[in-house]
CHARMM internal coordinates of N, CA and C (Angstrom, degrees):
IC EDIT
DIST 1 N 1 CA 1.4653
DIST 1 CA 1 C 1.5219
ANGL 1 N 1 CA 1 C 108.42
DIST 1 C 2 N 1.3358
ANGL 1 CA 1 C 2 N 116.10
DIHE 1 N 1 CA 1 C 2 N 133.20
DIST 2 N 2 CA 1.4523
ANGL 1 C 2 N 2 CA 121.12
DIHE 1 CA 1 C 2 N 2 CA 177.69
DIST 2 CA 2 C 1.5268
ANGL 2 N 2 CA 2 C 112.78
DIHE 1 C 2 N 2 CA 2 C -92.76
DIST 2 C 3 N 1.2905
ANGL 2 CA 2 C 3 N 113.89
DIHE 2 N 2 CA 2 C 3 N 131.86
DIST 3 N 3 CA 1.4745
ANGL 2 C 3 N 3 CA 119.66
DIHE 2 CA 2 C 3 N 3 CA 177.41
DIST 3 CA 3 C 1.5160
ANGL 3 N 3 CA 3 C 106.84
DIHE 2 C 3 N 3 CA 3 C -85.75
DIST 3 C 4 N 1.3387
ANGL 3 CA 3 C 4 N 116.34
DIHE 3 N 3 CA 3 C 4 N 144.21
DIST 4 N 4 CA 1.4271
ANGL 3 C 4 N 4 CA 123.74
DIHE 3 CA 3 C 4 N 4 CA -177.87
DIST 4 CA 4 C 1.5190
ANGL 4 N 4 CA 4 C 111.42
DIHE 3 C 4 N 4 CA 4 C -50.95
DIST 4 C 5 N 1.3227
ANGL 4 CA 4 C 5 N 117.61
DIHE 4 N 4 CA 4 C 5 N -45.54
DIST 5 N 5 CA 1.4484
ANGL 4 C 5 N 5 CA 120.72
DIHE 4 CA 4 C 5 N 5 CA -176.08
DIST 5 CA 5 C 1.5347
ANGL 5 N 5 CA 5 C 113.75
DIHE 4 C 5 N 5 CA 5 C -72.31
DIST 5 C 6 N 1.3397
ANGL 5 CA 5 C 6 N 114.98
DIHE 5 N 5 CA 5 C 6 N -11.45
DIST 6 N 6 CA 1.4984
ANGL 5 C 6 N 6 CA 119.89
DIHE 5 CA 5 C 6 N 6 CA 176.21
DIST 6 CA 6 C 1.5098
ANGL 6 N 6 CA 6 C 113.91
DIHE 5 C 6 N 6 CA 6 C -83.58
DIST 6 C 7 N 1.3422
ANGL 6 CA 6 C 7 N 116.20
DIHE 6 N 6 CA 6 C 7 N -2.84
DIST 7 N 7 CA 1.4696
ANGL 6 C 7 N 7 CA 119.95
DIHE 6 CA 6 C 7 N 7 CA 177.74
DIST 7 CA 7 C 1.5184
ANGL 7 N 7 CA 7 C 108.05
DIHE 6 C 7 N 7 CA 7 C -62.96
DIST 7 C 8 N 1.3342
ANGL 7 CA 7 C 8 N 118.98
DIHE 7 N 7 CA 7 C 8 N 152.01
DIST 8 N 8 CA 1.4407
ANGL 7 C 8 N 8 CA 122.18
DIHE 7 CA 7 C 8 N 8 CA 177.93
DIST 8 CA 8 C 1.5159
ANGL 8 N 8 CA 8 C 111.50
DIHE 7 C 8 N 8 CA 8 C -58.52
DIST 8 C 9 N 1.3130
ANGL 8 CA 8 C 9 N 113.93
DIHE 8 N 8 CA 8 C 9 N 151.00
DIST 9 N 9 CA 1.5160
ANGL 8 C 9 N 9 CA 120.06
DIHE 8 CA 8 C 9 N 9 CA -178.54
DIST 9 CA 9 C 1.5214
ANGL 9 N 9 CA 9 C 112.07
DIHE 8 C 9 N 9 CA 9 C -53.23
DIST 9 C 10 N 1.3667
ANGL 9 CA 9 C 10 N 114.73
DIHE 9 N 9 CA 9 C 10 N -40.08
DIST 10 N 10 CA 1.4411
ANGL 9 C 10 N 10 CA 119.27
DIHE 9 CA 9 C 10 N 10 CA -175.31
DIST 10 CA 10 C 1.5452
ANGL 10 N 10 CA 10 C 111.39
DIHE 9 C 10 N 10 CA 10 C -66.01
DIST 10 C 11 N 1.3224
ANGL 10 CA 10 C 11 N 116.96
DIHE 10 N 10 CA 10 C 11 N -35.85
DIST 11 N 11 CA 1.5001
ANGL 10 C 11 N 11 CA 119.70
DIHE 10 CA 10 C 11 N 11 CA 177.48
DIST 11 CA 11 C 1.4921
ANGL 11 N 11 CA 11 C 110.86
DIHE 10 C 11 N 11 CA 11 C -71.58
DIST 11 C 12 N 1.3094
ANGL 11 CA 11 C 12 N 117.61
DIHE 11 N 11 CA 11 C 12 N -38.73
DIST 12 N 12 CA 1.4519
ANGL 11 C 12 N 12 CA 120.70
DIHE 11 CA 11 C 12 N 12 CA 176.26
DIST 12 CA 12 C 1.5483
ANGL 12 N 12 CA 12 C 111.56
DIHE 11 C 12 N 12 CA 12 C -63.12
DIST 12 C 13 N 1.3345
ANGL 12 CA 12 C 13 N 116.29
DIHE 12 N 12 CA 12 C 13 N -38.68
DIST 13 N 13 CA 1.4823
ANGL 12 C 13 N 13 CA 120.79
DIHE 12 CA 12 C 13 N 13 CA 176.43
DIST 13 CA 13 C 1.5398
ANGL 13 N 13 CA 13 C 110.40
DIHE 12 C 13 N 13 CA 13 C -61.50
DIST 13 C 14 N 1.3126
ANGL 13 CA 13 C 14 N 116.94
DIHE 13 N 13 CA 13 C 14 N -39.78
DIST 14 N 14 CA 1.4770
ANGL 13 C 14 N 14 CA 120.45
DIHE 13 CA 13 C 14 N 14 CA 179.34
DIST 14 CA 14 C 1.5058
ANGL 14 N 14 CA 14 C 111.97
DIHE 13 C 14 N 14 CA 14 C -62.42
DIST 14 C 15 N 1.3443
ANGL 14 CA 14 C 15 N 115.40
DIHE 14 N 14 CA 14 C 15 N -35.29
DIST 15 N 15 CA 1.4618
ANGL 14 C 15 N 15 CA 120.32
DIHE 14 CA 14 C 15 N 15 CA 175.94
DIST 15 CA 15 C 1.5280
ANGL 15 N 15 CA 15 C 110.97
DIHE 14 C 15 N 15 CA 15 C -70.15
DIST 15 C 16 N 1.3289
ANGL 15 CA 15 C 16 N 115.83
DIHE 15 N 15 CA 15 C 16 N -45.77
DIST 16 N 16 CA 1.4802
ANGL 15 C 16 N 16 CA 121.84
DIHE 15 CA 15 C 16 N 16 CA -175.41
DIST 16 CA 16 C 1.5222
ANGL 16 N 16 CA 16 C 111.63
DIHE 15 C 16 N 16 CA 16 C -61.36
DIST 16 C 17 N 1.2945
ANGL 16 CA 16 C 17 N 118.86
DIHE 16 N 16 CA 16 C 17 N -40.30
DIST 17 N 17 CA 1.4670
ANGL 16 C 17 N 17 CA 121.25
DIHE 16 CA 16 C 17 N 17 CA -174.61
DIST 17 CA 17 C 1.5542
ANGL 17 N 17 CA 17 C 111.36
DIHE 16 C 17 N 17 CA 17 C -65.95
DIST 17 C 18 N 1.3081
ANGL 17 CA 17 C 18 N 118.24
DIHE 17 N 17 CA 17 C 18 N -17.07
DIST 18 N 18 CA 1.4676
ANGL 17 C 18 N 18 CA 120.93
DIHE 17 CA 17 C 18 N 18 CA -179.48
DIST 18 CA 18 C 1.5687
ANGL 18 N 18 CA 18 C 112.63
DIHE 17 C 18 N 18 CA 18 C -98.40
DIST 18 C 19 N 1.3179
ANGL 18 CA 18 C 19 N 116.62
DIHE 18 N 18 CA 18 C 19 N -1.66
DIST 19 N 19 CA 1.4537
ANGL 18 C 19 N 19 CA 119.88
DIHE 18 CA 18 C 19 N 19 CA 179.15
DIST 19 CA 19 C 1.5280
ANGL 19 N 19 CA 19 C 112.40
DIHE 18 C 19 N 19 CA 19 C -82.33
DIST 19 C 20 N 1.3331
ANGL 19 CA 19 C 20 N 117.16
DIHE 19 N 19 CA 19 C 20 N 144.18
DIST 20 N 20 CA 1.4707
ANGL 19 C 20 N 20 CA 117.79
DIHE 19 CA 19 C 20 N 20 CA 170.90
DIST 20 CA 20 C 1.5048
ANGL 20 N 20 CA 20 C 108.98
DIHE 19 C 20 N 20 CA 20 C -76.20
DIST 20 C 21 N 1.3011
ANGL 20 CA 20 C 21 N 118.20
DIHE 20 N 20 CA 20 C 21 N 168.42
DIST 21 N 21 CA 1.4580
ANGL 20 C 21 N 21 CA 124.15
DIHE 20 CA 20 C 21 N 21 CA -172.64
DIST 21 CA 21 C 1.5275
ANGL 21 N 21 CA 21 C 113.47
DIHE 20 C 21 N 21 CA 21 C -52.80
DIST 21 C 22 N 1.3462
ANGL 21 CA 21 C 22 N 115.05
DIHE 21 N 21 CA 21 C 22 N -46.48
DIST 22 N 22 CA 1.4760
ANGL 21 C 22 N 22 CA 119.11
DIHE 21 CA 21 C 22 N 22 CA -174.67
DIST 22 CA 22 C 1.5137
ANGL 22 N 22 CA 22 C 111.47
DIHE 21 C 22 N 22 CA 22 C -72.88
DIST 22 C 23 N 1.3231
ANGL 22 CA 22 C 23 N 118.48
DIHE 22 N 22 CA 22 C 23 N -35.77
DIST 23 N 23 CA 1.4719
ANGL 22 C 23 N 23 CA 122.58
DIHE 22 CA 22 C 23 N 23 CA 171.65
DIST 23 CA 23 C 1.5104
ANGL 23 N 23 CA 23 C 111.41
DIHE 22 C 23 N 23 CA 23 C -64.05
DIST 23 C 24 N 1.3087
ANGL 23 CA 23 C 24 N 114.86
DIHE 23 N 23 CA 23 C 24 N -39.13
DIST 24 N 24 CA 1.4762
ANGL 23 C 24 N 24 CA 119.71
DIHE 23 CA 23 C 24 N 24 CA 179.04
DIST 24 CA 24 C 1.5261
ANGL 24 N 24 CA 24 C 111.07
DIHE 23 C 24 N 24 CA 24 C -62.30
DIST 24 C 25 N 1.3179
ANGL 24 CA 24 C 25 N 115.59
DIHE 24 N 24 CA 24 C 25 N -43.42
DIST 25 N 25 CA 1.4828
ANGL 24 C 25 N 25 CA 119.32
DIHE 24 CA 24 C 25 N 25 CA 176.83
DIST 25 CA 25 C 1.5151
ANGL 25 N 25 CA 25 C 110.65
DIHE 24 C 25 N 25 CA 25 C -61.40
DIST 25 C 26 N 1.3011
ANGL 25 CA 25 C 26 N 119.88
DIHE 25 N 25 CA 25 C 26 N -41.58
DIST 26 N 26 CA 1.4607
ANGL 25 C 26 N 26 CA 123.28
DIHE 25 CA 25 C 26 N 26 CA 178.14
DIST 26 CA 26 C 1.5366
ANGL 26 N 26 CA 26 C 110.94
DIHE 25 C 26 N 26 CA 26 C -64.40
DIST 26 C 27 N 1.3456
ANGL 26 CA 26 C 27 N 114.04
DIHE 26 N 26 CA 26 C 27 N -45.16
DIST 27 N 27 CA 1.4688
ANGL 26 C 27 N 27 CA 118.94
DIHE 26 CA 26 C 27 N 27 CA -179.92
DIST 27 CA 27 C 1.5479
ANGL 27 N 27 CA 27 C 110.75
DIHE 26 C 27 N 27 CA 27 C -59.46
DIST 27 C 28 N 1.3095
ANGL 27 CA 27 C 28 N 116.43
DIHE 27 N 27 CA 27 C 28 N -37.26
DIST 28 N 28 CA 1.4754
ANGL 27 C 28 N 28 CA 119.87
DIHE 27 CA 27 C 28 N 28 CA -178.78
DIST 28 CA 28 C 1.5252
ANGL 28 N 28 CA 28 C 112.53
DIHE 27 C 28 N 28 CA 28 C -66.86
DIST 28 C 29 N 1.3003
ANGL 28 CA 28 C 29 N 118.54
DIHE 28 N 28 CA 28 C 29 N -16.86
DIST 29 N 29 CA 1.4551
ANGL 28 C 29 N 29 CA 122.18
DIHE 28 CA 28 C 29 N 29 CA -178.76
DIST 29 CA 29 C 1.5323
ANGL 29 N 29 CA 29 C 112.55
DIHE 28 C 29 N 29 CA 29 C -90.57
DIST 29 C 30 N 1.3204
ANGL 29 CA 29 C 30 N 118.69
DIHE 29 N 29 CA 29 C 30 N -5.39
DIST 30 N 30 CA 1.4571
ANGL 29 C 30 N 30 CA 122.54
DIHE 29 CA 29 C 30 N 30 CA -176.12
DIST 30 CA 30 C 1.5322
ANGL 30 N 30 CA 30 C 111.63
DIHE 29 C 30 N 30 CA 30 C -62.41
DIST 30 C 31 N 1.3403
ANGL 30 CA 30 C 31 N 114.96
DIHE 30 N 30 CA 30 C 31 N -51.42
DIST 31 N 31 CA 1.4885
ANGL 30 C 31 N 31 CA 119.99
DIHE 30 CA 30 C 31 N 31 CA 179.22
DIST 31 CA 31 C 1.5646
ANGL 31 N 31 CA 31 C 107.38
DIHE 30 C 31 N 31 CA 31 C -166.30
DIST 31 C 32 N 1.3031
ANGL 31 CA 31 C 32 N 115.45
DIHE 31 N 31 CA 31 C 32 N 179.80
DIST 32 N 32 CA 1.4799
ANGL 31 C 32 N 32 CA 118.20
DIHE 31 CA 31 C 32 N 32 CA -176.28
DIST 32 CA 32 C 1.5202
ANGL 32 N 32 CA 32 C 112.67
DIHE 31 C 32 N 32 CA 32 C -65.92
DIST 32 C 33 N 1.3122
ANGL 32 CA 32 C 33 N 116.92
DIHE 32 N 32 CA 32 C 33 N -36.70
DIST 33 N 33 CA 1.4566
ANGL 32 C 33 N 33 CA 119.35
DIHE 32 CA 32 C 33 N 33 CA -178.03
DIST 33 CA 33 C 1.5344
ANGL 33 N 33 CA 33 C 109.89
DIHE 32 C 33 N 33 CA 33 C -65.82
DIST 33 C 34 N 1.3329
ANGL 33 CA 33 C 34 N 117.06
DIHE 33 N 33 CA 33 C 34 N -44.49
DIST 34 N 34 CA 1.4554
ANGL 33 C 34 N 34 CA 121.43
DIHE 33 CA 33 C 34 N 34 CA 178.04
DIST 34 CA 34 C 1.5330
ANGL 34 N 34 CA 34 C 109.97
DIHE 33 C 34 N 34 CA 34 C -62.21
DIST 34 C 35 N 1.2982
ANGL 34 CA 34 C 35 N 115.27
DIHE 34 N 34 CA 34 C 35 N -37.50
DIST 35 N 35 CA 1.4964
ANGL 34 C 35 N 35 CA 119.49
DIHE 34 CA 34 C 35 N 35 CA 177.92
DIST 35 CA 35 C 1.5050
ANGL 35 N 35 CA 35 C 110.45
DIHE 34 C 35 N 35 CA 35 C -63.17
DIST 35 C 36 N 1.3104
ANGL 35 CA 35 C 36 N 117.55
DIHE 35 N 35 CA 35 C 36 N -45.10
DIST 36 N 36 CA 1.4690
ANGL 35 C 36 N 36 CA 120.34
DIHE 35 CA 35 C 36 N 36 CA -179.03
DIST 36 CA 36 C 1.5292
ANGL 36 N 36 CA 36 C 111.97
DIHE 35 C 36 N 36 CA 36 C -65.23
DIST 36 C 37 N 1.3289
ANGL 36 CA 36 C 37 N 116.96
DIHE 36 N 36 CA 36 C 37 N -35.33
DIST 37 N 37 CA 1.4537
ANGL 36 C 37 N 37 CA 121.07
DIHE 36 CA 36 C 37 N 37 CA 178.04
DIST 37 CA 37 C 1.4992
ANGL 37 N 37 CA 37 C 112.90
DIHE 36 C 37 N 37 CA 37 C -69.59
DIST 37 C 38 N 1.3510
ANGL 37 CA 37 C 38 N 117.31
DIHE 37 N 37 CA 37 C 38 N -34.58
DIST 38 N 38 CA 1.4516
ANGL 37 C 38 N 38 CA 119.34
DIHE 37 CA 37 C 38 N 38 CA -174.55
DIST 38 CA 38 C 1.5351
ANGL 38 N 38 CA 38 C 114.16
DIHE 37 C 38 N 38 CA 38 C -95.49
DIST 38 C 39 N 1.2939
ANGL 38 CA 38 C 39 N 118.35
DIHE 38 N 38 CA 38 C 39 N -10.90
DIST 39 N 39 CA 1.4719
ANGL 38 C 39 N 39 CA 121.66
DIHE 38 CA 38 C 39 N 39 CA -175.04
DIST 39 CA 39 C 1.5253
ANGL 39 N 39 CA 39 C 112.99
DIHE 38 C 39 N 39 CA 39 C -55.59
DIST 39 C 40 N 1.3486
ANGL 39 CA 39 C 40 N 116.78
DIHE 39 N 39 CA 39 C 40 N -39.75
DIST 40 N 40 CA 1.4664
ANGL 39 C 40 N 40 CA 119.72
DIHE 39 CA 39 C 40 N 40 CA -179.44
DIST 40 CA 40 C 1.5279
ANGL 40 N 40 CA 40 C 111.56
DIHE 39 C 40 N 40 CA 40 C -59.14
DIST 40 C 41 N 1.2949
ANGL 40 CA 40 C 41 N 116.85
DIHE 40 N 40 CA 40 C 41 N -38.79
DIST 41 N 41 CA 1.4765
ANGL 40 C 41 N 41 CA 120.01
DIHE 40 CA 40 C 41 N 41 CA -175.02
DIST 41 CA 41 C 1.5634
ANGL 41 N 41 CA 41 C 110.97
DIHE 40 C 41 N 41 CA 41 C -84.86
DIST 41 C 42 N 1.3163
ANGL 41 CA 41 C 42 N 117.23
DIHE 41 N 41 CA 41 C 42 N -28.54
DIST 42 N 42 CA 1.4648
ANGL 41 C 42 N 42 CA 119.08
DIHE 41 CA 41 C 42 N 42 CA 178.45
DIST 42 CA 42 C 1.5243
ANGL 42 N 42 CA 42 C 110.39
DIHE 41 C 42 N 42 CA 42 C -67.43
DIST 42 C 43 N 1.3098
ANGL 42 CA 42 C 43 N 115.73
DIHE 42 N 42 CA 42 C 43 N -43.46
DIST 43 N 43 CA 1.4595
ANGL 42 C 43 N 43 CA 120.91
DIHE 42 CA 42 C 43 N 43 CA -174.72
DIST 43 CA 43 C 1.4943
ANGL 43 N 43 CA 43 C 111.63
DIHE 42 C 43 N 43 CA 43 C -103.89
DIST 43 C 44 N 1.3119
ANGL 43 CA 43 C 44 N 116.40
DIHE 43 N 43 CA 43 C 44 N 35.74
DIST 44 N 44 CA 1.4699
ANGL 43 C 44 N 44 CA 123.31
DIHE 43 CA 43 C 44 N 44 CA 177.43
DIST 44 CA 44 C 1.5059
ANGL 44 N 44 CA 44 C 109.44
DIHE 43 C 44 N 44 CA 44 C -60.19
DIST 44 C 45 N 1.2922
ANGL 44 CA 44 C 45 N 118.50
DIHE 44 N 44 CA 44 C 45 N 132.27
DIST 45 N 45 CA 1.4603
ANGL 44 C 45 N 45 CA 123.83
DIHE 44 CA 44 C 45 N 45 CA 179.43
DIST 45 CA 45 C 1.5374
ANGL 45 N 45 CA 45 C 109.70
DIHE 44 C 45 N 45 CA 45 C -84.71
DIST 45 C 46 N 1.2879
ANGL 45 CA 45 C 46 N 116.88
DIHE 45 N 45 CA 45 C 46 N 126.56
DIST 46 N 46 CA 1.4351
ANGL 45 C 46 N 46 CA 122.95
DIHE 45 CA 45 C 46 N 46 CA -177.82
DIST 46 CA 46 C 1.5344
ANGL 46 N 46 CA 46 C 106.94
DIHE 45 C 46 N 46 CA 46 C -113.13
DIST 46 C 47 N 1.3005
ANGL 46 CA 46 C 47 N 117.59
DIHE 46 N 46 CA 46 C 47 N 114.29
DIST 47 N 47 CA 1.4751
ANGL 46 C 47 N 47 CA 122.35
DIHE 46 CA 46 C 47 N 47 CA -178.35
DIST 47 CA 47 C 1.5288
ANGL 47 N 47 CA 47 C 108.71
DIHE 46 C 47 N 47 CA 47 C -96.17
DIST 47 C 48 N 1.3088
ANGL 47 CA 47 C 48 N 116.42
DIHE 47 N 47 CA 47 C 48 N 130.10
DIST 48 N 48 CA 1.4342
ANGL 47 C 48 N 48 CA 121.66
DIHE 47 CA 47 C 48 N 48 CA 177.13
DIST 48 CA 48 C 1.5347
ANGL 48 N 48 CA 48 C 110.24
DIHE 47 C 48 N 48 CA 48 C -123.50
DIST 48 C 49 N 1.2723
ANGL 48 CA 48 C 49 N 114.92
DIHE 48 N 48 CA 48 C 49 N 125.98
DIST 49 N 49 CA 1.4652
ANGL 48 C 49 N 49 CA 119.62
DIHE 48 CA 48 C 49 N 49 CA 176.02
DIST 49 CA 49 C 1.5098
ANGL 49 N 49 CA 49 C 108.30
DIHE 48 C 49 N 49 CA 49 C -92.96
DIST 49 C 50 N 1.3230
ANGL 49 CA 49 C 50 N 117.06
DIHE 49 N 49 CA 49 C 50 N 143.59
DIST 50 N 50 CA 1.4620
ANGL 49 C 50 N 50 CA 121.14
DIHE 49 CA 49 C 50 N 50 CA -178.57
DIST 50 CA 50 C 1.5101
ANGL 50 N 50 CA 50 C 109.89
DIHE 49 C 50 N 50 CA 50 C -83.96
DIST 50 C 51 N 1.3187
ANGL 50 CA 50 C 51 N 114.41
DIHE 50 N 50 CA 50 C 51 N 67.31
DIST 51 N 51 CA 1.4483
ANGL 50 C 51 N 51 CA 123.85
DIHE 50 CA 50 C 51 N 51 CA 174.74
DIST 51 CA 51 C 1.5348
ANGL 51 N 51 CA 51 C 105.37
DIHE 50 C 51 N 51 CA 51 C -129.72
DIST 51 C 52 N 1.3430
ANGL 51 CA 51 C 52 N 116.28
DIHE 51 N 51 CA 51 C 52 N 172.02
DIST 52 N 52 CA 1.4528
ANGL 51 C 52 N 52 CA 119.71
DIHE 51 CA 51 C 52 N 52 CA 179.24
DIST 52 CA 52 C 1.5453
ANGL 52 N 52 CA 52 C 109.78
DIHE 51 C 52 N 52 CA 52 C -60.37
DIST 52 C 53 N 1.3006
ANGL 52 CA 52 C 53 N 117.41
DIHE 52 N 52 CA 52 C 53 N -40.15
DIST 53 N 53 CA 1.4805
ANGL 52 C 53 N 53 CA 121.78
DIHE 52 CA 52 C 53 N 53 CA 179.97
DIST 53 CA 53 C 1.5262
ANGL 53 N 53 CA 53 C 109.83
DIHE 52 C 53 N 53 CA 53 C -65.74
DIST 53 C 54 N 1.3184
ANGL 53 CA 53 C 54 N 116.50
DIHE 53 N 53 CA 53 C 54 N -41.70
DIST 54 N 54 CA 1.4658
ANGL 53 C 54 N 54 CA 120.86
DIHE 53 CA 53 C 54 N 54 CA 179.90
DIST 54 CA 54 C 1.5211
ANGL 54 N 54 CA 54 C 113.10
DIHE 53 C 54 N 54 CA 54 C -65.94
DIST 54 C 55 N 1.3080
ANGL 54 CA 54 C 55 N 116.23
DIHE 54 N 54 CA 54 C 55 N -37.77
DIST 55 N 55 CA 1.4843
ANGL 54 C 55 N 55 CA 120.31
DIHE 54 CA 54 C 55 N 55 CA 177.45
DIST 55 CA 55 C 1.5258
ANGL 55 N 55 CA 55 C 110.54
DIHE 54 C 55 N 55 CA 55 C -67.08
DIST 55 C 56 N 1.3429
ANGL 55 CA 55 C 56 N 118.18
DIHE 55 N 55 CA 55 C 56 N -40.31
DIST 56 N 56 CA 1.4741
ANGL 55 C 56 N 56 CA 121.39
DIHE 55 CA 55 C 56 N 56 CA 176.95
DIST 56 CA 56 C 1.5325
ANGL 56 N 56 CA 56 C 109.65
DIHE 55 C 56 N 56 CA 56 C -63.01
DIST 56 C 57 N 1.3464
ANGL 56 CA 56 C 57 N 116.93
DIHE 56 N 56 CA 56 C 57 N -38.67
DIST 57 N 57 CA 1.4948
ANGL 56 C 57 N 57 CA 119.51
DIHE 56 CA 56 C 57 N 57 CA 178.42
DIST 57 CA 57 C 1.5261
ANGL 57 N 57 CA 57 C 108.99
DIHE 56 C 57 N 57 CA 57 C -64.15
DIST 57 C 58 N 1.2863
ANGL 57 CA 57 C 58 N 117.90
DIHE 57 N 57 CA 57 C 58 N -40.78
DIST 58 N 58 CA 1.4922
ANGL 57 C 58 N 58 CA 122.12
DIHE 57 CA 57 C 58 N 58 CA -178.94
DIST 58 CA 58 C 1.5193
ANGL 58 N 58 CA 58 C 109.09
DIHE 57 C 58 N 58 CA 58 C -65.69
DIST 58 C 59 N 1.3452
ANGL 58 CA 58 C 59 N 117.28
DIHE 58 N 58 CA 58 C 59 N -43.44
DIST 59 N 59 CA 1.4716
ANGL 58 C 59 N 59 CA 119.91
DIHE 58 CA 58 C 59 N 59 CA 178.54
DIST 59 CA 59 C 1.5261
ANGL 59 N 59 CA 59 C 110.98
DIHE 58 C 59 N 59 CA 59 C -61.96
DIST 59 C 60 N 1.3269
ANGL 59 CA 59 C 60 N 117.04
DIHE 59 N 59 CA 59 C 60 N -40.35
DIST 60 N 60 CA 1.4420
ANGL 59 C 60 N 60 CA 121.13
DIHE 59 CA 59 C 60 N 60 CA 177.44
DIST 60 CA 60 C 1.5105
ANGL 60 N 60 CA 60 C 112.41
DIHE 59 C 60 N 60 CA 60 C -61.14
DIST 60 C 61 N 1.3087
ANGL 60 CA 60 C 61 N 115.97
DIHE 60 N 60 CA 60 C 61 N -41.11
DIST 61 N 61 CA 1.4722
ANGL 60 C 61 N 61 CA 120.59
DIHE 60 CA 60 C 61 N 61 CA 177.22
DIST 61 CA 61 C 1.5047
ANGL 61 N 61 CA 61 C 111.83
DIHE 60 C 61 N 61 CA 61 C -62.69
DIST 61 C 62 N 1.3485
ANGL 61 CA 61 C 62 N 116.31
DIHE 61 N 61 CA 61 C 62 N -44.24
DIST 62 N 62 CA 1.4510
ANGL 61 C 62 N 62 CA 121.96
DIHE 61 CA 61 C 62 N 62 CA -178.19
DIST 62 CA 62 C 1.5399
ANGL 62 N 62 CA 62 C 109.72
DIHE 61 C 62 N 62 CA 62 C -61.99
DIST 62 C 63 N 1.3061
ANGL 62 CA 62 C 63 N 117.46
DIHE 62 N 62 CA 62 C 63 N -43.01
DIST 63 N 63 CA 1.4447
ANGL 62 C 63 N 63 CA 120.82
DIHE 62 CA 62 C 63 N 63 CA 178.94
DIST 63 CA 63 C 1.5339
ANGL 63 N 63 CA 63 C 112.85
DIHE 62 C 63 N 63 CA 63 C -66.46
DIST 63 C 64 N 1.3519
ANGL 63 CA 63 C 64 N 115.39
DIHE 63 N 63 CA 63 C 64 N -40.52
DIST 64 N 64 CA 1.4688
ANGL 63 C 64 N 64 CA 118.12
DIHE 63 CA 63 C 64 N 64 CA -178.33
DIST 64 CA 64 C 1.5229
ANGL 64 N 64 CA 64 C 113.37
DIHE 63 C 64 N 64 CA 64 C -66.70
DIST 64 C 65 N 1.3612
ANGL 64 CA 64 C 65 N 118.30
DIHE 64 N 64 CA 64 C 65 N -29.53
DIST 65 N 65 CA 1.4455
ANGL 64 C 65 N 65 CA 120.95
DIHE 64 CA 64 C 65 N 65 CA -179.10
DIST 65 CA 65 C 1.5286
ANGL 65 N 65 CA 65 C 110.64
DIHE 64 C 65 N 65 CA 65 C -78.60
DIST 65 C 66 N 1.3314
ANGL 65 CA 65 C 66 N 117.82
DIHE 65 N 65 CA 65 C 66 N -20.47
DIST 66 N 66 CA 1.4429
ANGL 65 C 66 N 66 CA 120.63
DIHE 65 CA 65 C 66 N 66 CA 179.62
DIST 66 CA 66 C 1.5103
ANGL 66 N 66 CA 66 C 114.63
DIHE 65 C 66 N 66 CA 66 C -84.80
DIST 66 C 67 N 1.3290
ANGL 66 CA 66 C 67 N 117.08
DIHE 66 N 66 CA 66 C 67 N -16.34
DIST 67 N 67 CA 1.4646
ANGL 66 C 67 N 67 CA 122.18
DIHE 66 CA 66 C 67 N 67 CA -179.47
DIST 67 CA 67 C 1.4970
ANGL 67 N 67 CA 67 C 111.29
DIHE 66 C 67 N 67 CA 67 C -74.15
END
COOR INIT
IC SEED 1 N 1 CA 1 C
IC BUILD
């Protein structure tokens, strides 16, 4: 029997990229392997330029995290 966390890293990454932020945080708490797979997405760096376009991007991010 295969345990979920024993899946190859690449398959776990395919799962992680489809999770919303809150599910991703929960997934990262399952075990160390899940944490290592999800760390890149949890601590994703978001760069905002102080231009009209950058502010719109920031507003879009704020709205998407509230949904």
